[in-house]
N, CA, C and O atoms as CSV, one atom per row, in Angstrom:
chain,resi,resn,atom,element,x,y,z
A,1,MET,N,N,-2.057,-56.780,-33.840
A,1,MET,CA,C,-3.227,-57.511,-34.254
A,1,MET,C,C,-3.288,-58.888,-33.579
A,1,MET,O,O,-4.348,-59.343,-33.148
A,2,LEU,N,N,-2.129,-59.530,-33.501
A,2,LEU,CA,C,-2.091,-60.858,-32.893
A,2,LEU,C,C,-2.458,-60.805,-31.417
A,2,LEU,O,O,-3.117,-61.706,-30.899
A,3,ARG,N,N,-2.028,-59.743,-30.744
A,3,ARG,CA,C,-2.338,-59.594,-29.321
A,3,ARG,C,C,-3.845,-59.429,-29.111
A,3,ARG,O,O,-4.409,-59.964,-28.158
A,4,ILE,N,N,-4.487,-58.684,-30.010
A,4,ILE,CA,C,-5.937,-58.497,-29.912
A,4,ILE,C,C,-6.653,-59.826,-30.110
A,4,ILE,O,O,-7.632,-60.119,-29.424
A,5,MET,N,N,-6.166,-60.625,-31.045
A,5,MET,CA,C,-6.761,-61.949,-31.254
A,5,MET,C,C,-6.557,-62.835,-30.031
A,5,MET,O,O,-7.442,-63.610,-29.669
A,6,GLY,N,N,-5.391,-62.723,-29.392
A,6,GLY,CA,C,-5.130,-63.491,-28.177
A,6,GLY,C,C,-6.060,-63.095,-27.047
A,6,GLY,O,O,-6.547,-63.949,-26.307
A,7,ILE,N,N,-6.307,-61.793,-26.912
A,7,ILE,CA,C,-7.221,-61.319,-25.877
A,7,ILE,C,C,-8.636,-61.797,-26.150
A,7,ILE,O,O,-9.340,-62.221,-25.233
A,8,PHE,N,N,-9.059,-61.731,-27.419
A,8,PHE,CA,C,-10.389,-62.213,-27.786
A,8,PHE,C,C,-10.523,-63.704,-27.514
A,8,PHE,O,O,-11.527,-64.148,-26.957
A,9,LEU,N,N,-9.505,-64.484,-27.907
A,9,LEU,CA,C,-9.545,-65.928,-27.686
A,9,LEU,C,C,-9.604,-66.248,-26.199
A,9,LEU,O,O,-10.375,-67.111,-25.781
A,10,TRP,N,N,-8.796,-65.558,-25.397
A,10,TRP,CA,C,-8.796,-65.787,-23.960
A,10,TRP,C,C,-10.174,-65.499,-23.369
A,10,TRP,O,O,-10.697,-66.294,-22.588
A,11,GLY,N,N,-10.754,-64.367,-23.741
A,11,GLY,CA,C,-12.075,-64.012,-23.222
A,11,GLY,C,C,-13.150,-65.002,-23.628
A,11,GLY,O,O,-14.003,-65.367,-22.820
A,12,TYR,N,N,-13.109,-65.440,-24.887
A,12,TYR,CA,C,-14.114,-66.388,-25.368
A,12,TYR,C,C,-13.996,-67.737,-24.670
A,12,TYR,O,O,-15.006,-68.330,-24.292
A,13,VAL,N,N,-12.783,-68.222,-24.499
A,13,VAL,CA,C,-12.592,-69.534,-23.879
A,13,VAL,C,C,-12.944,-69.488,-22.396
A,13,VAL,O,O,-13.556,-70.423,-21.880
A,14,VAL,N,N,-12.568,-68.420,-21.709
A,14,VAL,CA,C,-12.928,-68.301,-20.291
A,14,VAL,C,C,-14.443,-68.216,-20.144
A,14,VAL,O,O,-15.019,-68.837,-19.250
A,15,TYR,N,N,-15.086,-67.450,-21.018
A,15,TYR,CA,C,-16.550,-67.370,-20.982
A,15,TYR,C,C,-17.181,-68.743,-21.237
A,15,TYR,O,O,-18.128,-69.136,-20.556
A,16,SER,N,N,-16.644,-69.463,-22.226
A,16,SER,CA,C,-17.174,-70.798,-22.528
A,16,SER,C,C,-16.971,-71.750,-21.358
A,16,SER,O,O,-17.837,-72.576,-21.071
A,17,ARG,N,N,-15.832,-71.639,-20.681
A,17,ARG,CA,C,-15.553,-72.526,-19.541
A,17,ARG,C,C,-16.499,-72.242,-18.379
A,17,ARG,O,O,-16.879,-73.158,-17.649
A,18,LEU,N,N,-16.879,-70.987,-18.205
A,18,LEU,CA,C,-17.741,-70.625,-17.084
A,18,LEU,C,C,-19.227,-70.713,-17.424
A,18,LEU,O,O,-20.066,-70.544,-16.539
A,19,ASP,N,N,-19.570,-70.970,-18.676
A,19,ASP,CA,C,-20.963,-71.049,-19.104
A,19,ASP,C,C,-21.606,-72.318,-18.552
A,19,ASP,O,O,-21.148,-73.423,-18.841
A,20,THR,N,N,-22.658,-72.165,-17.763
A,20,THR,CA,C,-23.285,-73.327,-17.123
A,20,THR,C,C,-24.041,-74.192,-18.124
A,20,THR,O,O,-24.120,-75.407,-17.942
A,21,THR,N,N,-24.590,-73.606,-19.160
A,21,THR,CA,C,-25.308,-74.389,-20.166
A,21,THR,C,C,-24.355,-75.332,-20.891
A,21,THR,O,O,-24.675,-76.500,-21.111
A,22,LEU,N,N,-23.183,-74.820,-21.261
A,22,LEU,CA,C,-22.188,-75.659,-21.923
A,22,LEU,C,C,-21.679,-76.741,-20.974
A,22,LEU,O,O,-21.437,-77.871,-21.400
A,23,GLN,N,N,-21.514,-76.411,-19.697
A,23,GLN,CA,C,-21.057,-77.407,-18.725
A,23,GLN,C,C,-22.066,-78.534,-18.580
A,23,GLN,O,O,-21.682,-79.699,-18.479
A,24,GLU,N,N,-23.353,-78.200,-18.569
A,24,GLU,CA,C,-24.390,-79.239,-18.482
A,24,GLU,C,C,-24.355,-80.133,-19.706
A,24,GLU,O,O,-24.517,-81.348,-19.594
A,25,TRP,N,N,-24.146,-79.545,-20.871
A,25,TRP,CA,C,-24.103,-80.307,-22.115
A,25,TRP,C,C,-22.897,-81.245,-22.119
A,25,TRP,O,O,-23.009,-82.403,-22.521
A,26,ILE,N,N,-21.743,-80.743,-21.671
A,26,ILE,CA,C,-20.532,-81.568,-21.616
A,26,ILE,C,C,-20.704,-82.690,-20.604
A,26,ILE,O,O,-20.291,-83.821,-20.861
A,27,ASP,N,N,-21.304,-82.396,-19.459
A,27,ASP,CA,C,-21.542,-83.431,-18.447
A,27,ASP,C,C,-22.498,-84.498,-18.960
A,27,ASP,O,O,-22.297,-85.686,-18.707
A,28,ALA,N,N,-23.536,-84.083,-19.677
A,28,ALA,CA,C,-24.518,-85.048,-20.184
A,28,ALA,C,C,-23.900,-85.964,-21.233
A,28,ALA,O,O,-24.202,-87.157,-21.264
A,29,LEU,N,N,-23.040,-85.422,-22.092
A,29,LEU,CA,C,-22.421,-86.232,-23.144
A,29,LEU,C,C,-21.134,-86.914,-22.697
A,29,LEU,O,O,-20.593,-87.760,-23.408
A,30,GLU,N,N,-20.648,-86.542,-21.516
A,30,GLU,CA,C,-19.424,-87.112,-20.948
A,30,GLU,C,C,-18.235,-86.968,-21.893
A,30,GLU,O,O,-17.521,-87.935,-22.160
A,31,ILE,N,N,-18.030,-85.761,-22.392
A,31,ILE,CA,C,-16.875,-85.482,-23.255
A,31,ILE,C,C,-15.937,-84.544,-22.500
A,31,ILE,O,O,-15.923,-83.337,-22.739
A,32,TRP,N,N,-15.172,-85.104,-21.604
A,32,TRP,CA,C,-14.326,-84.328,-20.712
A,32,TRP,C,C,-13.133,-83.720,-21.432
A,32,TRP,O,O,-12.498,-82.813,-20.895
A,33,GLN,N,N,-12.807,-84.194,-22.637
A,33,GLN,CA,C,-11.673,-83.658,-23.374
A,33,GLN,C,C,-11.890,-82.192,-23.752
A,33,GLN,O,O,-10.927,-81.472,-24.019
A,34,VAL,N,N,-13.136,-81.751,-23.775
A,34,VAL,CA,C,-13.423,-80.352,-24.084
A,34,VAL,C,C,-12.774,-79.444,-23.046
A,34,VAL,O,O,-12.239,-78.390,-23.390
A,35,TYR,N,N,-12.819,-79.841,-21.788
A,35,TYR,CA,C,-12.191,-79.032,-20.737
A,35,TYR,C,C,-10.679,-78.951,-20.941
A,35,TYR,O,O,-10.086,-77.886,-20.770
A,36,LEU,N,N,-10.066,-80.055,-21.300
A,36,LEU,CA,C,-8.622,-80.054,-21.558
A,36,LEU,C,C,-8.293,-79.125,-22.716
A,36,LEU,O,O,-7.324,-78.369,-22.651
A,37,GLY,N,N,-9.087,-79.176,-23.766
A,37,GLY,CA,C,-8.883,-78.278,-24.902
A,37,GLY,C,C,-9.033,-76.823,-24.517
A,37,GLY,O,O,-8.295,-75.966,-25.005
A,38,MET,N,N,-9.982,-76.540,-23.647
A,38,MET,CA,C,-10.170,-75.159,-23.197
A,38,MET,C,C,-8.969,-74.674,-22.399
A,38,MET,O,O,-8.541,-73.530,-22.553
A,39,TYR,N,N,-8.423,-75.538,-21.546
A,39,TYR,CA,C,-7.256,-75.138,-20.759
A,39,TYR,C,C,-6.040,-74.915,-21.659
A,39,TYR,O,O,-5.249,-74.004,-21.417
A,40,VAL,N,N,-5.889,-75.738,-22.686
A,40,VAL,CA,C,-4.793,-75.554,-23.637
A,40,VAL,C,C,-4.951,-74.227,-24.371
A,40,VAL,O,O,-3.971,-73.504,-24.553
A,41,LEU,N,N,-6.169,-73.897,-24.793
A,41,LEU,CA,C,-6.413,-72.633,-25.477
A,41,LEU,C,C,-6.192,-71.434,-24.556
A,41,LEU,O,O,-5.696,-70.399,-24.999
A,42,ILE,N,N,-6.555,-71.564,-23.287
A,42,ILE,CA,C,-6.307,-70.482,-22.332
A,42,ILE,C,C,-4.806,-70.246,-22.191
A,42,ILE,O,O,-4.351,-69.102,-22.217
A,43,PHE,N,N,-4.041,-71.316,-22.044
A,43,PHE,CA,C,-2.589,-71.193,-21.922
A,43,PHE,C,C,-1.982,-70.586,-23.186
A,43,PHE,O,O,-1.125,-69.706,-23.101
A,44,ALA,N,N,-2.422,-71.051,-24.355
A,44,ALA,CA,C,-1.892,-70.533,-25.621
A,44,ALA,C,C,-2.215,-69.059,-25.795
A,44,ALA,O,O,-1.374,-68.290,-26.261
A,45,SER,N,N,-3.415,-68.661,-25.429
A,45,SER,CA,C,-3.776,-67.252,-25.582
A,45,SER,C,C,-2.983,-66.363,-24.625
A,45,SER,O,O,-2.646,-65.230,-24.971
A,46,ILE,N,N,-2.682,-66.860,-23.432
A,46,ILE,CA,C,-1.859,-66.095,-22.497
A,46,ILE,C,C,-0.451,-65.926,-23.059
A,46,ILE,O,O,0.148,-64.859,-22.926
A,47,VAL,N,N,0.078,-66.973,-23.684
A,47,VAL,CA,C,1.402,-66.869,-24.303
A,47,VAL,C,C,1.379,-65.843,-25.428
A,47,VAL,O,O,2.310,-65.048,-25.560
A,48,VAL,N,N,0.323,-65.852,-26.240
A,48,VAL,CA,C,0.206,-64.893,-27.345
A,48,VAL,C,C,0.087,-63.466,-26.815
A,48,VAL,O,O,0.595,-62.531,-27.435
A,49,ILE,N,N,-0.567,-63.295,-25.693
A,49,ILE,CA,C,-0.723,-61.962,-25.115
A,49,ILE,C,C,0.597,-61.471,-24.508
A,49,ILE,O,O,0.918,-60.288,-24.621
A,50,ILE,N,N,1.361,-62.352,-23.872
A,50,ILE,CA,C,2.577,-61.957,-23.161
A,50,ILE,C,C,3.779,-61.796,-24.090
A,50,ILE,O,O,4.666,-60.998,-23.788
A,51,ALA,N,N,3.841,-62.515,-25.195
A,51,ALA,CA,C,5.014,-62.493,-26.081
A,51,ALA,C,C,5.376,-61.089,-26.573
A,51,ALA,O,O,6.557,-60.746,-26.542
A,52,PRO,N,N,4.438,-60.265,-27.020
A,52,PRO,CA,C,4.834,-58.917,-27.461
A,52,PRO,C,C,5.407,-58.053,-26.325
A,52,PRO,O,O,6.299,-57.237,-26.559
A,53,PHE,N,N,4.906,-58.229,-25.123
A,53,PHE,CA,C,5.445,-57.477,-23.994
A,53,PHE,C,C,6.890,-57.891,-23.705
A,53,PHE,O,O,7.732,-57.047,-23.397
A,54,LEU,N,N,7.171,-59.184,-23.804
A,54,LEU,CA,C,8.545,-59.640,-23.595
A,54,LEU,C,C,9.463,-59.118,-24.684
A,54,LEU,O,O,10.613,-58.777,-24.410
A,55,SER,N,N,8.978,-59.049,-25.907
A,55,SER,CA,C,9.786,-58.521,-27.002
A,55,SER,C,C,10.110,-57.049,-26.780
A,55,SER,O,O,11.252,-56.627,-26.957
A,56,CYS,N,N,9.114,-56.278,-26.397
A,56,CYS,CA,C,9.345,-54.855,-26.134
A,56,CYS,C,C,10.292,-54.667,-24.957
A,56,CYS,O,O,11.151,-53.786,-24.986
A,57,PHE,N,N,10.143,-55.479,-23.934
A,57,PHE,CA,C,11.026,-55.398,-22.776
A,57,PHE,C,C,12.464,-55.728,-23.173
A,57,PHE,O,O,13.402,-55.081,-22.707
A,58,ALA,N,N,12.638,-56.737,-24.037
A,58,ALA,CA,C,13.979,-57.123,-24.471
A,58,ALA,C,C,14.635,-56.009,-25.273
A,58,ALA,O,O,15.828,-55.749,-25.116
A,59,VAL,N,N,13.866,-55.355,-26.125
A,59,VAL,CA,C,14.425,-54.245,-26.901
A,59,VAL,C,C,14.777,-53.086,-25.978
A,59,VAL,O,O,15.835,-52.473,-26.118
A,60,TYR,N,N,13.903,-52.791,-25.052
A,60,TYR,CA,C,14.141,-51.672,-24.137
A,60,TYR,C,C,15.370,-51.914,-23.267
A,60,TYR,O,O,16.183,-51.011,-23.075
A,61,GLN,N,N,15.505,-53.107,-22.751
A,61,GLN,CA,C,16.624,-53.434,-21.866
A,61,GLN,C,C,17.857,-53.915,-22.629
A,61,GLN,O,O,18.915,-54.136,-22.039
A,62,GLU,N,N,17.712,-54.074,-23.943
A,62,GLU,CA,C,18.787,-54.568,-24.802
A,62,GLU,C,C,19.298,-55.929,-24.333
A,62,GLU,O,O,20.505,-56.153,-24.241
A,63,LEU,N,N,18.383,-56.814,-24.046
A,63,LEU,CA,C,18.733,-58.172,-23.629
A,63,LEU,C,C,18.965,-59.013,-24.879
A,63,LEU,O,O,18.016,-59.383,-25.570
A,64,SER,N,N,20.199,-59.308,-25.160
A,64,SER,CA,C,20.538,-59.978,-26.415
A,64,SER,C,C,19.993,-61.401,-26.482
A,64,SER,O,O,19.647,-61.871,-27.566
A,65,GLN,N,N,19.907,-62.098,-25.345
A,65,GLN,CA,C,19.409,-63.475,-25.385
A,65,GLN,C,C,17.942,-63.528,-25.775
A,65,GLN,O,O,17.540,-64.385,-26.562
A,66,LEU,N,N,17.138,-62.622,-25.235
A,66,LEU,CA,C,15.729,-62.588,-25.614
A,66,LEU,C,C,15.560,-62.154,-27.057
A,66,LEU,O,O,14.694,-62.668,-27.765
A,67,LEU,N,N,16.372,-61.225,-27.493
A,67,LEU,CA,C,16.285,-60.780,-28.883
A,67,LEU,C,C,16.675,-61.904,-29.838
A,67,LEU,O,O,16.059,-62.054,-30.893
A,68,MET,N,N,17.673,-62.684,-29.489
A,68,MET,CA,C,18.073,-63.815,-30.333
A,68,MET,C,C,16.982,-64.866,-30.380
A,68,MET,O,O,16.752,-65.469,-31.428
A,69,ALA,N,N,16.299,-65.099,-29.255
A,69,ALA,CA,C,15.211,-66.078,-29.232
A,69,ALA,C,C,14.077,-65.632,-30.138
A,69,ALA,O,O,13.482,-66.460,-30.829
A,70,GLU,N,N,13.766,-64.346,-30.151
A,70,GLU,CA,C,12.700,-63.832,-31.006
A,70,GLU,C,C,13.089,-63.926,-32.470
A,70,GLU,O,O,12.248,-64.258,-33.304
A,71,SER,N,N,14.354,-63.640,-32.808
A,71,SER,CA,C,14.763,-63.690,-34.206
A,71,SER,C,C,14.817,-65.135,-34.711
A,71,SER,O,O,14.560,-65.386,-35.889
A,72,GLU,N,N,15.146,-66.081,-33.834
A,72,GLU,CA,C,15.173,-67.480,-34.221
A,72,GLU,C,C,13.755,-68.001,-34.464
A,72,GLU,O,O,13.553,-68.837,-35.345
A,73,LYS,N,N,12.777,-67.527,-33.704
A,73,LYS,CA,C,11.392,-67.959,-33.889
A,73,LYS,C,C,10.866,-67.514,-35.245
A,73,LYS,O,O,10.054,-68.218,-35.846
A,74,GLN,N,N,11.305,-66.373,-35.739
A,74,GLN,CA,C,10.775,-65.829,-36.964
A,74,GLN,C,C,11.352,-66.503,-38.200
A,74,GLN,O,O,10.814,-66.314,-39.291
A,75,ARG,N,N,12.404,-67.268,-38.081
A,75,ARG,CA,C,13.010,-67.953,-39.242
A,75,ARG,C,C,12.233,-69.150,-39.648
A,75,ARG,O,O,12.606,-69.834,-40.602
């Protein structure tokens, strides 16, 4: 479920970043921090999308360091 939300968030933010109407509005109001927020959300959504794949890879390859990192995050 979390991965689906990450994909949705990534798609929405990329669409918003490429939307020319929103870009004109941001340029007119001179609020450049919106672009920074969009880039942060893009990065966060990519991390949310990639994390389950790394977990599955760690289980498949039995990589104990990655498995320990995942178990520590859940505490």
